[in-house]
N, C-alpha and C positions, 0 to 999 in steps of 0.2 A: 456435158457431164459435170463440169465444174459448177454450173449454175444449179444443177439438180442436187449436188451434194450440199450446196449452201442452203437450198430450200429445206432439205431434210434436217440440217442443223438447227435451223430456226424453229422448225416444227417441234423438235424434241424439247425446246425451251418454253413452249406454250403452256400456260397454266389455266385450267378450266376453273372459273370461279363460280360457285353455286350461290345464287342469291339467297339471303337469309329467309325470305318467305318460303322457300322450297325446302328447308331444313326440317327434318322430323322433330317433333316436340311432344314429349309425354304430358298429357293433360292431368290436372288434378280433379279427382271425383270425390263428391260428398255423398254419403249415404244418409238419406232422409226418410221421412214418413210422407204419406200422400197429403196430409194436412200441412206439413212443413213446407212442401213445394207451393201449395196454394196460398199460404200465408205471405210468401215472397211476392207474390203477384197481385193479390187482392186484399184490401183491409178487412174484408169479411172472411177471409180464409176460404172462399168458394169460388173457383174460377168458372167463367162461362167459355166453354171450349168449342172449337170447330174441329170435327173428325173427318179425315179422309183415309181411304184404304187402298193400298197397292198390292197387287197379287203377283206371285211368282212360283215357278216350278223348278225344282232341282232335279237333275237327271237321275234316273233310277228310283224316283218316288211316283206315287200315283195321287192325283188330286191336286188341289191348289192350297198354297200356304199364303199368308198375308202379312203386311206390315201396316200397322196403324200409326198414323201420325196425328197427333193432337196439338193444336195451337191455341193460345190464349194471350190476350194483351196484359202488359204490365200496367196497372192502374196507378193514378196519382196517389202520392202518400205511401208508396211501397218502395222496397229496395230495387225493384225491377221496373219502376215507372219509366214509361216510353219505350220499353223493350217488348219483344214478343218471346214467349215461352214456347218450347217444342218438346213434347213427350213422344217417345218412340216405343213401340211394342211389337214383338214378333210372335206370331201365332201359327203353329203348324198342326193344329188339331185336325184340320181338314185335309191333311196329307197322310199317306200311308207308305210304308216301305215295302217295295216289291220283293227285295233281297236284303242285302246289307243296307241299312239306312244311310242315306246321304243327308247329313245334318248341317245346320247353319254354324259355321265356325267363326266367321267374321262378317261384318257389315261395313261398307265404305260409302260415306255420304259427303257430297260437295257442300259443305255448311258455310263456307267463308269464315270470316272471323267471329269468334265467340266472345261473349262478354262475361267475365268472371263475376260471380256474386258470392256474398256471405250466406250460403244456404245453411250451413251449420258450422260455426267456428271460423277459421281462416277462409279467405276468398278461394272459390273452386271454379274451374271452367265449366263443370257439368255436374250432374246429380244422377243417382240411381235410387229408386225407391226400394228400400230393404224389405224383405218378406222371406218367409220360410220356404216358399215355392218359387219356381222360375229360376232361369239362369241369369246370374249377375254378370258384371263386367270384370274382366281380368285387367284390361287396360283400354285406354283411348289415346291413339297417337295422331297428331295433326302434322300433316306434310302439305305445305302450301295451303290450299283452300279445302283440302280434303281430310276428313277424320275417319280413321279406321278403328272400329270397336271390336274388340276380341272378347268373347264370352268366356266365363269361368268353366263352363261345360257346354259342349255343343247342344244347340236347340234341335231336337230330333222329330221326325214324323212318328205317328202312332206305329206300333203300340208302345213306344217309349213313354215313361212317366214324365220326361222333361220335354214337353212339347211347347213350351212358352218361355219367353224371356221375362225378366222384370222390366217394369217402366224405367226408362232412363232419358235424359234429355239435357237441355241447355237453354240459354238465353241469347238472343241476337238482336242487333239493333233494327233490322228490317223485318217486315212481314213475308209471308211465304209466297213462293212461285213454283210453277211446275218444274220438276227435276227428277233424277233418277237415283237409285241406290244400287250398289253392286253387292250381291250376296255371295260369299265364298263358301262352297261346300266342303264337307270334311272328307269326301271321296272323290267326286268328279267335278273339277272345275268350278265355274261360277255362272251366275245368271243376273238379270237385272229386274228391277221393279220401278214402276212410275210412282213417285211420291212428291210431297211438297218440302221444299227446302227454303232456307232464308235467302232473300234476294241479296246479290252483292256483285 
């Protein structure tokens, strides 16, 4: 019993240290125009992009929604030289609500480290393409290698008028590899989609 009490006493003094890489960090977001993004990555302000689409279904909806990931290289002579640009877009036009709509509230992606750039003014970790339509970003928080994007308004299936997000994205040191995104619904849990993410 004496040894047991000593063990408990030691255990009570243990401090769990959280590595800095696992701490949550609010990312800086720059609002830009489509041309503004292109001019960061190419001298001619016109990117040559590779598009891939991942599909997902949220419980309670009918049809398939999709995530578009667009990648493009940062060319010599630009602020993003040697980097890879990633633009992301959520489209729920192909999905309909069977009852109460289950909308996309958050999106979590294993991005690894992002490279801040001067998109518009001070350096920012990522960008969102401003527009009168589509859901923008309320926040982007990085915890370890994962970034959670929270939309200003939920992206919903039809017949909602807000069935798309705005384009948003970031720059990373490496090119894309196969990965997954976690989509958090506004009503019923979450699901995943296969997408491309930065290698890290």
